[in-house]
N, CA, C and O atoms as a Tinker XYZ file with bonds, in Angstrom:
   396  protein
     1  N   -123.314000    5.909000 -282.703000    73     2
     2  CA  -122.103000    6.407000 -282.100000    64     1     3
     3  C   -122.460000    7.397000 -281.001000    63     2     4     5
     4  O   -123.491000    8.067000 -281.069000    81     3
     5  N   -121.614000    7.484000 -280.001000    73     3     6
     6  CA  -121.845000    8.360000 -278.863000    64     5     7
     7  C   -120.906000    9.550000 -278.932000    63     6     8     9
     8  O   -119.709000    9.394000 -279.174000    81     7
     9  N   -121.454000   10.744000 -278.718000    73     7    10
    10  CA  -120.638000   11.961000 -278.761000    64     9    11
    11  C   -119.821000   12.068000 -277.480000    63    10    12    13
    12  O   -120.389000   12.187000 -276.395000    81    11
    13  N   -118.510000   12.027000 -277.589000    73    11    14
    14  CA  -117.607000   12.119000 -276.441000    64    13    15
    15  C   -117.027000   13.520000 -276.283000    63    14    16    17
    16  O   -116.065000   13.728000 -275.542000    81    15
    17  N   -117.616000   14.465000 -276.980000    73    15    18
    18  CA  -117.115000   15.834000 -276.980000    64    17    19
    19  C   -117.447000   16.541000 -275.659000    63    18    20    21
    20  O   -118.526000   16.352000 -275.097000    81    19
    21  N   -116.510000   17.349000 -275.177000    73    19    22
    22  CA  -116.772000   18.219000 -274.030000    64    21    23
    23  C   -117.504000   19.432000 -274.584000    63    22    24    25
    24  O   -116.928000   20.212000 -275.342000    81    23
    25  N   -118.763000   19.597000 -274.214000    73    23    26
    26  CA  -119.579000   20.650000 -274.819000    64    25    27
    27  C   -119.452000   21.999000 -274.124000    63    26    28    29
    28  O   -119.693000   23.035000 -274.744000    81    27
    29  N   -119.081000   22.005000 -272.858000    73    27    30
    30  CA  -118.945000   23.274000 -272.151000    64    29    31
    31  C   -117.811000   23.155000 -271.138000    63    30    32    33
    32  O   -118.033000   22.806000 -269.978000    81    31
    33  N   -116.614000   23.444000 -271.583000    73    31    34
    34  CA  -115.423000   23.342000 -270.738000    64    33    35
    35  C   -115.432000   24.478000 -269.716000    63    34    36    37
    36  O   -115.770000   25.608000 -270.068000    81    35
    37  N   -115.068000   24.207000 -268.455000    73    35    38
    38  CA  -115.127000   25.250000 -267.429000    64    37    39
    39  C   -114.182000   26.424000 -267.672000    63    38    40    41
    40  O   -114.427000   27.520000 -267.169000    81    39
    41  N   -113.112000   26.218000 -268.428000    73    39    42
    42  CA  -112.167000   27.298000 -268.701000    64    41    43
    43  C   -112.314000   27.806000 -270.136000    63    42    44    45
    44  O   -112.330000   29.014000 -270.373000    81    43
    45  N   -112.422000   26.881000 -271.089000    73    43    46
    46  CA  -112.458000   27.255000 -272.503000    64    45    47
    47  C   -113.836000   27.683000 -272.999000    63    46    48    49
    48  O   -113.949000   28.316000 -274.048000    81    47
    49  N   -114.878000   27.343000 -272.254000    73    47    50
    50  CA  -116.231000   27.691000 -272.668000    64    49    51
    51  C   -116.822000   26.656000 -273.612000    63    50    52    53
    52  O   -116.315000   25.538000 -273.709000    81    51
    53  N   -117.902000   27.026000 -274.315000    73    51    54
    54  CA  -118.572000   26.066000 -275.202000    64    53    55
    55  C   -117.725000   25.721000 -276.427000    63    54    56    57
    56  O   -116.875000   26.501000 -276.857000    81    55
    57  N   -117.979000   24.535000 -276.975000    73    55    58
    58  CA  -117.257000   24.088000 -278.174000    64    57    59
    59  C   -117.569000   25.014000 -279.343000    63    58    60    61
    60  O   -118.733000   25.337000 -279.579000    81    59
    61  N   -116.536000   25.450000 -280.085000    73    59    62
    62  CA  -116.759000   26.363000 -281.213000    64    61    63
    63  C   -117.238000   25.625000 -282.463000    63    62    64    65
    64  O   -117.184000   24.398000 -282.535000    81    63
    65  N   -117.698000   26.380000 -283.422000    73    63    66
    66  CA  -118.065000   25.825000 -284.721000    64    65    67
    67  C   -119.536000   25.478000 -284.822000    63    66    68    69
    68  O   -120.176000   25.093000 -283.844000    81    67
    69  N   -120.058000   25.623000 -286.038000    73    67    70
    70  CA  -121.461000   25.283000 -286.264000    64    69    71
    71  C   -121.604000   23.774000 -286.408000    63    70    72    73
    72  O   -120.687000   23.095000 -286.869000    81    71
    73  N   -122.754000   23.259000 -286.013000    73    71    74
    74  CA  -123.013000   21.824000 -286.107000    64    73    75
    75  C   -123.322000   21.453000 -287.546000    63    74    76    77
    76  O   -124.035000   22.165000 -288.253000    81    75
    77  N   -122.769000   20.324000 -287.960000    73    75    78
    78  CA  -123.079000   19.808000 -289.285000    64    77    79
    79  C   -123.102000   18.291000 -289.236000    63    78    80    81
    80  O   -122.733000   17.685000 -288.230000    81    79
    81  N   -123.537000   17.684000 -290.331000    73    79    82
    82  CA  -123.700000   16.239000 -290.403000    64    81    83
    83  C   -122.811000   15.669000 -291.484000    63    82    84    85
    84  O   -122.698000   16.230000 -292.574000    81    83
    85  N   -122.175000   14.541000 -291.173000    73    83    86
    86  CA  -121.447000   13.803000 -292.188000    64    85    87
    87  C   -121.767000   12.327000 -292.021000    63    86    88    89
    88  O   -122.343000   11.909000 -291.016000    81    87
    89  N   -121.384000   11.544000 -293.023000    73    87    90
    90  CA  -121.675000   10.113000 -293.034000    64    89    91
    91  C   -120.372000    9.343000 -292.889000    63    90    92    93
    92  O   -119.419000    9.567000 -293.636000    81    91
    93  N   -120.339000    8.436000 -291.923000    73    91    94
    94  CA  -119.168000    7.598000 -291.696000    64    93    95
    95  C   -119.622000    6.147000 -291.778000    63    94    96    97
    96  O   -120.418000    5.683000 -290.961000    81    95
    97  N   -119.104000    5.440000 -292.777000    73    95    98
    98  CA  -119.494000    4.041000 -292.985000    64    97    99
    99  C   -121.015000    3.897000 -292.992000    63    98   100   101
   100  O   -121.571000    3.003000 -292.356000    81    99
   101  N   -121.670000    4.790000 -293.721000    73    99   102
   102  CA  -123.127000    4.808000 -293.892000    64   101   103
   103  C   -123.907000    5.106000 -292.613000    63   102   104   105
   104  O   -125.106000    4.836000 -292.547000    81   103
   105  N   -123.245000    5.656000 -291.600000    73   103   106
   106  CA  -123.931000    6.116000 -290.398000    64   105   107
   107  C   -123.779000    7.625000 -290.294000    63   106   108   109
   108  O   -122.697000    8.169000 -290.513000    81   107
   109  N   -124.870000    8.290000 -289.959000    73   107   110
   110  CA  -124.849000    9.742000 -289.823000    64   109   111
   111  C   -124.251000   10.108000 -288.465000    63   110   112   113
   112  O   -124.640000    9.550000 -287.439000    81   111
   113  N   -123.298000   11.055000 -288.465000    73   111   114
   114  CA  -122.755000   11.562000 -287.202000    64   113   115
   115  C   -122.785000   13.086000 -287.225000    63   114   116   117
   116  O   -122.860000   13.708000 -288.285000    81   115
   117  N   -122.724000   13.666000 -286.040000    73   115   118
   118  CA  -122.680000   15.118000 -285.917000    64   117   119
   119  C   -121.239000   15.547000 -285.686000    63   118   120   121
   120  O   -120.481000   14.872000 -284.989000    81   119
   121  N   -120.877000   16.660000 -286.271000    73   119   122
   122  CA  -119.536000   17.223000 -286.095000    64   121   123
   123  C   -119.660000   18.735000 -285.965000    63   122   124   125
   124  O   -120.746000   19.295000 -286.109000    81   123
   125  N   -118.558000   19.373000 -285.697000    73   123   126
   126  CA  -118.477000   20.839000 -285.675000    64   125   127
   127  C   -117.686000   21.286000 -286.888000    63   126   128   129
   128  O   -116.778000   20.585000 -287.335000    81   127
   129  N   -118.019000   22.427000 -287.414000    73   127   130
   130  CA  -117.351000   22.917000 -288.625000    64   129   131
   131  C   -115.854000   23.139000 -288.417000    63   130   132   133
   132  O   -115.105000   23.241000 -289.389000    81   131
   133  N   -115.418000   23.215000 -287.178000    73   131   134
   134  CA  -113.995000   23.403000 -286.875000    64   133   135
   135  C   -113.249000   22.083000 -286.676000    63   134   136   137
   136  O   -112.037000   22.092000 -286.460000    81   135
   137  N   -113.952000   20.947000 -286.745000    73   135   138
   138  CA  -113.342000   19.630000 -286.528000    64   137   139
   139  C   -112.540000   19.161000 -287.727000    63   138   140   141
   140  O   -112.874000   19.470000 -288.871000    81   139
   141  N   -111.485000   18.418000 -287.460000    73   139   142
   142  CA  -110.884000   17.602000 -288.514000    64   141   143
   143  C   -111.725000   16.330000 -288.590000    63   142   144   145
   144  O   -112.509000   16.041000 -287.686000    81   143
   145  N   -111.560000   15.580000 -289.667000    73   143   146
   146  CA  -112.278000   14.308000 -289.779000    64   145   147
   147  C   -111.886000   13.403000 -288.613000    63   146   148   149
   148  O   -112.752000   12.772000 -288.006000    81   147
   149  N   -110.596000   13.332000 -288.293000    73   147   150
   150  CA  -110.137000   12.493000 -287.182000    64   149   151
   151  C   -110.775000   12.925000 -285.863000    63   150   152   153
   152  O   -111.202000   12.079000 -285.078000    81   151
   153  N   -110.844000   14.227000 -285.615000    73   151   154
   154  CA  -111.454000   14.736000 -284.390000    64   153   155
   155  C   -112.930000   14.400000 -284.295000    63   154   156   157
   156  O   -113.417000   14.029000 -283.228000    81   155
   157  N   -113.644000   14.527000 -285.405000    73   155   158
   158  CA  -115.071000   14.200000 -285.427000    64   157   159
   159  C   -115.284000   12.712000 -285.175000    63   158   160   161
   160  O   -116.190000   12.327000 -284.435000    81   159
   161  N   -114.453000   11.879000 -285.789000    73   159   162
   162  CA  -114.568000   10.435000 -285.579000    64   161   163
   163  C   -114.270000   10.080000 -284.128000    63   162   164   165
   164  O   -115.000000    9.303000 -283.512000    81   163
   165  N   -113.205000   10.646000 -283.587000    73   163   166
   166  CA  -112.824000   10.390000 -282.195000    64   165   167
   167  C   -113.945000   10.821000 -281.242000    63   166   168   169
   168  O   -114.291000   10.081000 -280.321000    81   167
   169  N   -114.511000   12.006000 -281.458000    73   167   170
   170  CA  -115.587000   12.516000 -280.599000    64   169   171
   171  C   -116.824000   11.634000 -280.652000    63   170   172   173
   172  O   -117.616000   11.613000 -279.710000    81   171
   173  N   -116.992000   10.909000 -281.746000    73   171   174
   174  CA  -118.144000   10.021000 -281.905000    64   173   175
   175  C   -117.806000    8.563000 -281.603000    63   174   176   177
   176  O   -118.602000    7.672000 -281.899000    81   175
   177  N   -116.632000    8.309000 -281.015000    73   175   178
   178  CA  -116.301000    6.974000 -280.541000    64   177   179
   179  C   -115.569000    6.064000 -281.509000    63   178   180   181
   180  O   -115.351000    4.894000 -281.194000    81   179
   181  N   -115.183000    6.561000 -282.678000    73   179   182
   182  CA  -114.455000    5.741000 -283.640000    64   181   183
   183  C   -112.965000    5.993000 -283.488000    63   182   184   185
   184  O   -112.489000    7.097000 -283.753000    81   183
   185  N   -112.226000    4.974000 -283.062000    73   183   186
   186  CA  -110.784000    5.119000 -282.894000    64   185   187
   187  C   -109.989000    4.285000 -283.899000    63   186   188   189
   188  O   -108.838000    4.611000 -284.186000    81   187
   189  N   -110.576000    3.223000 -284.435000    73   187   190
   190  CA  -109.920000    2.441000 -285.483000    64   189   191
   191  C   -110.379000    2.989000 -286.823000    63   190   192   193
   192  O   -111.562000    2.922000 -287.158000    81   191
   193  N   -109.443000    3.530000 -287.587000    73   191   194
   194  CA  -109.787000    4.167000 -288.855000    64   193   195
   195  C   -109.526000    3.277000 -290.059000    63   194   196   197
   196  O   -110.139000    3.459000 -291.111000    81   195
   197  N   -108.632000    2.326000 -289.916000    73   195   198
   198  CA  -108.337000    1.399000 -291.003000    64   197   199
   199  C   -107.638000    0.191000 -290.416000    63   198   200   201
   200  O   -107.393000    0.129000 -289.211000    81   199
   201  N   -107.319000   -0.768000 -291.268000    73   199   202
   202  CA  -106.569000   -1.958000 -290.869000    64   201   203
   203  C   -105.327000   -2.066000 -291.744000    63   202   204   205
   204  O   -105.360000   -1.734000 -292.929000    81   203
   205  N   -104.243000   -2.527000 -291.156000    73   203   206
   206  CA  -103.025000   -2.756000 -291.935000    64   205   207
   207  C   -103.225000   -4.000000 -292.797000    63   206   208   209
   208  O   -104.231000   -4.697000 -292.663000    81   207
   209  N   -102.282000   -4.274000 -293.670000    73   207   210
   210  CA  -102.379000   -5.473000 -294.511000    64   209   211
   211  C   -102.457000   -6.750000 -293.682000    63   210   212   213
   212  O   -103.054000   -7.738000 -294.109000    81   211
   213  N   -101.855000   -6.727000 -292.499000    73   211   214
   214  CA  -101.894000   -7.907000 -291.624000    64   213   215
   215  C   -103.129000   -7.930000 -290.727000    63   214   216   217
   216  O   -103.302000   -8.858000 -289.937000    81   215
   217  N   -103.995000   -6.911000 -290.843000    73   215   218
   218  CA  -105.235000   -6.873000 -290.075000    64   217   219
   219  C   -105.170000   -6.111000 -288.773000    63   218   220   221
   220  O   -106.158000   -6.064000 -288.041000    81   219
   221  N   -104.037000   -5.516000 -288.463000    73   219   222
   222  CA  -103.895000   -4.761000 -287.220000    64   221   223
   223  C   -104.644000   -3.430000 -287.309000    63   222   224   225
   224  O   -104.607000   -2.771000 -288.348000    81   223
   225  N   -105.326000   -3.028000 -286.227000    73   223   226
   226  CA  -106.045000   -1.753000 -286.250000    64   225   227
   227  C   -105.090000   -0.565000 -286.311000    63   226   228   229
   228  O   -104.020000   -0.576000 -285.703000    81   227
   229  N   -105.491000    0.439000 -287.042000    73   227   230
   230  CA  -104.722000    1.678000 -287.165000    64   229   231
   231  C   -105.671000    2.846000 -286.906000    63   230   232   233
   232  O   -106.856000    2.784000 -287.235000    81   231
   233  N   -105.132000    3.912000 -286.311000    73   231   234
   234  CA  -105.953000    5.073000 -286.012000    64   233   235
   235  C   -105.110000    6.320000 -285.935000    63   234   236   237
   236  O   -104.010000    6.376000 -286.486000    81   235
   237  N   -105.627000    7.316000 -285.254000    73   235   238
   238  CA  -104.919000    8.577000 -285.094000    64   237   239
   239  C   -103.672000    8.339000 -284.244000    63   238   240   241
   240  O   -103.768000    7.834000 -283.126000    81   239
   241  N   -102.520000    8.698000 -284.765000    73   239   242
   242  CA  -101.267000    8.485000 -284.036000    64   241   243
   243  C   -100.568000    9.818000 -283.789000    63   242   244   245
   244  O   -100.469000   10.262000 -282.646000    81   243
   245  N   -100.083000   10.457000 -284.850000    73   243   246
   246  CA   -99.326000   11.701000 -284.645000    64   245   247
   247  C   -100.233000   12.936000 -284.646000    63   246   248   249
   248  O    -99.948000   13.914000 -283.955000    81   247
   249  N   -101.312000   12.893000 -285.409000    73   247   250
   250  CA  -102.248000   14.015000 -285.459000    64   249   251
   251  C   -101.779000   15.210000 -286.270000    63   250   252   253
   252  O   -102.435000   16.252000 -286.266000    81   251
   253  N   -100.634000   15.076000 -286.979000    73   251   254
   254  CA  -100.113000   16.198000 -287.768000    64   253   255
   255  C    -99.806000   15.820000 -289.214000    63   254   256   257
   256  O    -99.147000   16.574000 -289.930000    81   255
   257  N   -100.285000   14.647000 -289.646000    73   255   258
   258  CA  -100.134000   14.261000 -291.044000    64   257   259
   259  C    -98.836000   13.585000 -291.414000    63   258   260   261
   260  O    -98.613000   13.277000 -292.585000    81   259
   261  N    -97.977000   13.349000 -290.445000    73   259   262
   262  CA   -96.661000   12.775000 -290.741000    64   261   263
   263  C    -96.674000   11.247000 -290.864000    63   262   264   265
   264  O    -95.971000   10.697000 -291.711000    81   263
   265  N    -97.454000   10.562000 -290.041000    73   263   266
   266  CA   -97.350000    9.099000 -289.955000    64   265   267
   267  C    -98.227000    8.344000 -290.957000    63   266   268   269
   268  O    -97.957000    7.174000 -291.230000    81   267
   269  N    -99.251000    8.963000 -291.502000    73   267   270
   270  CA  -100.162000    8.351000 -292.475000    64   269   271
   271  C   -100.982000    7.189000 -291.897000    63   270   272   273
   272  O   -101.535000    6.404000 -292.666000    81   271
   273  N   -101.075000    7.057000 -290.591000    73   271   274
   274  CA  -101.845000    5.964000 -289.988000    64   273   275
   275  C   -103.350000    6.212000 -290.020000    63   274   276   277
   276  O   -104.129000    5.273000 -289.855000    81   275
   277  N   -103.769000    7.443000 -290.227000    73   275   278
   278  CA  -105.193000    7.783000 -290.162000    64   277   279
   279  C   -105.848000    7.862000 -291.543000    63   278   280   281
   280  O   -106.855000    8.551000 -291.708000    81   279
   281  N   -105.292000    7.173000 -292.526000    73   279   282
   282  CA  -105.839000    7.243000 -293.886000    64   281   283
   283  C   -107.243000    6.649000 -293.962000    63   282   284   285
   284  O   -107.506000    5.564000 -293.443000    81   283
   285  N   -108.128000    7.379000 -294.615000    73   283   286
   286  CA  -109.504000    6.955000 -294.848000    64   285   287
   287  C   -109.879000    7.323000 -296.282000    63   286   288   289
   288  O   -109.119000    7.993000 -296.980000    81   287
   289  N   -111.043000    6.882000 -296.705000    73   287   290
   290  CA  -111.577000    7.278000 -298.003000    64   289   291
   291  C   -112.599000    8.378000 -297.758000    63   290   292   293
   292  O   -113.539000    8.194000 -296.984000    81   291
   293  N   -112.422000    9.519000 -298.413000    73   291   294
   294  CA  -113.327000   10.657000 -298.252000    64   293   295
   295  C   -113.940000   10.990000 -299.597000    63   294   296   297
   296  O   -113.235000   11.277000 -300.564000    81   295
   297  N   -115.267000   10.948000 -299.644000    73   295   298
   298  CA  -116.015000   11.229000 -300.874000    64   297   299
   299  C   -115.455000   10.450000 -302.064000    63   298   300   301
   300  O   -115.315000   10.982000 -303.165000    81   299
   301  N   -115.139000    9.168000 -301.814000    73   299   302
   302  CA  -114.669000    8.284000 -302.876000    64   301   303
   303  C   -113.188000    8.353000 -303.180000    63   302   304   305
   304  O   -112.701000    7.595000 -304.019000    81   303
   305  N   -112.457000    9.240000 -302.524000    73   303   306
   306  CA  -111.015000    9.379000 -302.755000    64   305   307
   307  C   -110.236000    8.697000 -301.628000    63   306   308   309
   308  O   -110.238000    9.185000 -300.498000    81   307
   309  N   -109.564000    7.567000 -301.925000    73   307   310
   310  CA  -108.829000    6.843000 -300.882000    64   309   311
   311  C   -107.530000    7.550000 -300.490000    63   310   312   313
   312  O   -107.018000    8.402000 -301.216000    81   311
   313  N   -107.018000    7.170000 -299.326000    73   311   314
   314  CA  -105.708000    7.646000 -298.891000    64   313   315
   315  C   -105.676000    9.038000 -298.303000    63   314   316   317
   316  O   -104.601000    9.628000 -298.194000    81   315
   317  N   -106.816000    9.581000 -297.921000    73   315   318
   318  CA  -106.851000   10.914000 -297.310000    64   317   319
   319  C   -106.509000   10.807000 -295.826000    63   318   320   321
   320  O   -107.003000    9.915000 -295.136000    81   319
   321  N   -105.671000   11.710000 -295.339000    73   319   322
   322  CA  -105.302000   11.715000 -293.922000    64   321   323
   323  C   -106.378000   12.449000 -293.124000    63   322   324   325
   324  O   -106.583000   13.652000 -293.284000    81   323
   325  N   -107.053000   11.701000 -292.268000    73   323   326
   326  CA  -108.177000   12.231000 -291.499000    64   325   327
   327  C   -107.770000   13.367000 -290.575000    63   326   328   329
   328  O   -108.585000   14.234000 -290.261000    81   327
   329  N   -106.516000   13.371000 -290.138000    73   327   330
   330  CA  -106.071000   14.414000 -289.208000    64   329   331
   331  C   -105.857000   15.758000 -289.901000    63   330   332   333
   332  O   -105.765000   16.786000 -289.230000    81   331
   333  N   -105.776000   15.767000 -291.228000    73   331   334
   334  CA  -105.531000   17.015000 -291.967000    64   333   335
   335  C   -106.769000   17.573000 -292.656000    63   334   336   337
   336  O   -106.775000   18.731000 -293.074000    81   335
   337  N   -107.810000   16.768000 -292.779000    73   335   338
   338  CA  -109.005000   17.169000 -293.525000    64   337   339
   339  C   -110.053000   17.769000 -292.589000    63   338   340   341
   340  O   -110.405000   17.160000 -291.578000    81   339
   341  N   -110.547000   18.949000 -292.921000    73   339   342
   342  CA  -111.627000   19.572000 -292.155000    64   341   343
   343  C   -112.956000   19.023000 -292.660000    63   342   344   345
   344  O   -113.140000   18.841000 -293.863000    81   343
   345  N   -113.877000   18.761000 -291.742000    73   343   346
   346  CA  -115.174000   18.202000 -292.133000    64   345   347
   347  C   -115.977000   19.207000 -292.954000    63   346   348   349
   348  O   -115.812000   20.420000 -292.822000    81   347
   349  N   -116.850000   18.671000 -293.805000    73   347   350
   350  CA  -117.785000   19.465000 -294.600000    64   349   351
   351  C   -119.169000   18.846000 -294.472000    63   350   352   353
   352  O   -119.297000   17.636000 -294.280000    81   351
   353  N   -120.184000   19.656000 -294.576000    73   351   354
   354  CA  -121.557000   19.166000 -294.530000    64   353   355
   355  C   -121.758000   18.093000 -295.598000    63   354   356   357
   356  O   -121.433000   18.303000 -296.767000    81   355
   357  N   -122.296000   16.940000 -295.188000    73   355   358
   358  CA  -122.615000   15.870000 -296.123000    64   357   359
   359  C   -121.440000   15.014000 -296.562000    63   358   360   361
   360  O   -121.617000   14.108000 -297.376000    81   359
   361  N   -120.251000   15.273000 -296.048000    73   359   362
   362  CA  -119.058000   14.499000 -296.409000    64   361   363
   363  C   -119.304000   13.016000 -296.137000    63   362   364   365
   364  O   -119.974000   12.660000 -295.168000    81   363
   365  N   -118.762000   12.159000 -296.994000    73   363   366
   366  CA  -118.862000   10.709000 -296.807000    64   365   367
   367  C   -117.472000   10.142000 -296.545000    63   366   368   369
   368  O   -116.552000   10.309000 -297.346000    81   367
   369  N   -117.344000    9.469000 -295.409000    73   367   370
   370  CA  -116.066000    8.918000 -294.974000    64   369   371
   371  C   -116.207000    7.404000 -294.847000    63   370   372   373
   372  O   -117.178000    6.903000 -294.279000    81   371
   373  N   -115.230000    6.688000 -295.382000    73   371   374
   374  CA  -115.193000    5.231000 -295.228000    64   373   375
   375  C   -113.939000    4.868000 -294.446000    63   374   376   377
   376  O   -112.830000    5.253000 -294.816000    81   375
   377  N   -114.128000    4.125000 -293.364000    73   375   378
   378  CA  -113.004000    3.644000 -292.568000    64   377   379
   379  C   -112.840000    2.150000 -292.811000    63   378   380   381
   380  O   -113.644000    1.524000 -293.502000    81   379
   381  N   -111.780000    1.592000 -292.229000    73   379   382
   382  CA  -111.614000    0.148000 -292.253000    64   381   383
   383  C   -111.004000   -0.425000 -293.503000    63   382   384   385
   384  O   -110.777000   -1.633000 -293.572000    81   383
   385  N   -110.731000    0.394000 -294.494000    73   383   386
   386  CA  -110.142000   -0.111000 -295.723000    64   385   387
   387  C   -108.630000    0.029000 -295.658000    63   386   388   389
   388  O   -108.108000    0.832000 -294.886000    81   387
   389  N   -107.945000   -0.735000 -296.451000    73   387   390
   390  CA  -106.486000   -0.582000 -296.571000    64   389   391
   391  C   -106.259000    0.579000 -297.513000    63   390   392   393
   392  O   -105.997000    0.387000 -298.700000    81   391
   393  N   -106.361000    1.773000 -296.984000    73   391   394
   394  CA  -106.270000    2.991000 -297.798000    64   393   395
   395  C   -104.839000    3.302000 -298.151000    63   394   396
   396  O   -104.572000    4.292000 -298.832000    81   395
C-alpha cells in the first residue's frame, strides 16, 4: 500500500501523532496514533472496506458513524465502524467481508 498522507502541510505543519503499525488483511501498514481506522486505511490507499450482499463496494461515506458503510472486522470482532475506531499498535483489521 502507498501512503497518501500529507506529511508536512504548508499551513498546518507536520502530521501529528506517533507512528505505529497495524495489520490490514494480513498486510502491515503504518498509521499515526491520532488516526481513525478509516483514515489510516484511506491514507494507505484502501477505499473499499467491505462489499454489500449484492457485491457492490462500500467504503467511508459519512465519516461520523451514522451510515454504517465502513464496517470492518477489528481484532476478530465484526461490524466495527472504521470511522469511529482509533488505531492501536498491532491492531488487526479485516476488510471485504459482509460485516
